[in-house]
C-alpha positions as CSV (number, residue, x, y, z in Angstrom):
1,M,0.1,5.6,19.4
2,S,-1.9,6.7,22.6
3,I,-3.6,3.9,24.4
4,S,-7.3,4.9,25.4
5,Q,-9.1,4.5,28.3
6,T,-11.1,2.5,26.4
7,I,-8.5,0.4,25.5
8,L,-6.9,0.0,29.5
9,K,-10.7,-1.3,30.2
10,R,-10.6,-3.6,28.1
11,L,-7.1,-4.8,28.7
12,S,-8.0,-4.8,32.2
13,F,-10.7,-7.0,31.7
14,I,-8.3,-9.2,29.3
15,K,-5.9,-9.4,32.7
16,Y,-8.8,-10.4,34.9
17,L,-9.8,-13.5,32.4
18,Y,-6.6,-14.2,32.8
19,Q,-6.1,-14.4,36.2
20,L,-9.9,-16.2,36.6
21,G,-8.3,-18.9,34.5
22,I,-5.4,-19.5,36.1
23,N,-7.6,-19.6,39.7
24,Q,-9.8,-22.2,37.8
25,S,-6.6,-24.2,36.8
26,R,-6.0,-24.8,40.8
27,Q,-9.0,-26.2,41.1
28,K,-9.3,-30.3,41.3
29,T,-10.8,-32.0,38.2
30,P,-13.1,-31.3,36.5
31,Q,-13.5,-27.6,37.9
32,N,-10.2,-26.8,36.7
33,S,-11.5,-27.7,32.6
34,I,-12.7,-24.5,32.8
35,S,-9.3,-22.6,32.6
36,I,-9.1,-23.7,29.0
37,L,-12.1,-21.3,28.2
38,M,-11.1,-18.8,29.9
39,F,-7.5,-18.8,28.5
40,H,-9.2,-18.8,25.1
41,D,-11.3,-16.2,25.8
42,S,-8.7,-14.1,27.1
43,V,-6.2,-14.8,24.4
44,E,-8.9,-14.1,21.3
45,L,-9.7,-10.7,23.1
46,F,-6.2,-9.8,23.2
47,L,-5.8,-10.7,19.7
48,Q,-8.8,-8.8,18.7
49,L,-7.6,-6.1,20.9
50,S,-4.3,-6.2,18.9
51,T,-6.1,-6.2,15.4
52,E,-8.0,-3.0,16.2
53,Y,-5.0,-1.0,17.8
54,L,-3.2,-2.0,14.3
55,S,-6.1,-1.3,12.4
56,A,-5.1,-4.2,10.6
57,S,-8.4,-6.4,10.9
58,P,-9.6,-7.2,7.4
59,R,-13.3,-8.0,8.4
60,A,-15.4,-8.3,11.1
61,N,-15.6,-12.7,11.4
62,I,-12.1,-13.6,11.9
63,G,-10.7,-17.0,12.8
64,F,-8.8,-17.3,15.8
65,M,-6.0,-18.9,14.0
66,E,-6.2,-16.0,11.5
67,Y,-5.3,-13.8,14.0
68,W,-1.6,-14.4,13.8
69,G,-0.9,-14.2,10.2
70,V,-3.1,-10.4,10.3
71,I,-0.9,-9.1,13.2
72,N,2.1,-10.8,11.8
73,Q,1.5,-8.8,8.5
74,K,0.6,-5.4,10.0
75,T,4.0,-5.7,12.9
76,T,6.7,-7.0,10.1
77,R,9.3,-4.1,9.0
78,T,10.7,-5.7,5.9
79,T,13.6,-3.7,4.8
80,A,15.5,-3.5,0.9
81,F,18.5,-5.4,2.7
82,S,15.9,-8.2,3.8
83,K,13.7,-8.5,0.5
84,K,17.0,-8.6,-1.7
85,S,18.9,-11.7,0.3
86,N,15.4,-13.7,0.6
87,E,15.3,-13.2,-3.6
88,S,18.7,-14.2,-3.8
89,S,17.9,-17.1,-1.6
């Protein structure tokens, strides 16, 4: 799979949000609390991009915690050996 310019731009924006979160976290309280929102947004955008890239998103509106299972299902490789060993356990 190749990475398109659009994906690179989106990754750049995600990294930018993450860096904003780092910078904001170094501020004094309560200004530093906004960093949590920046980190959350950057992670959620990354997860959304990941599911799109993997063609793994089952629907348009997916909850934040659901991304992990969807991505895991798409990226986990199961071999015949591991299936057999899991069945015998």
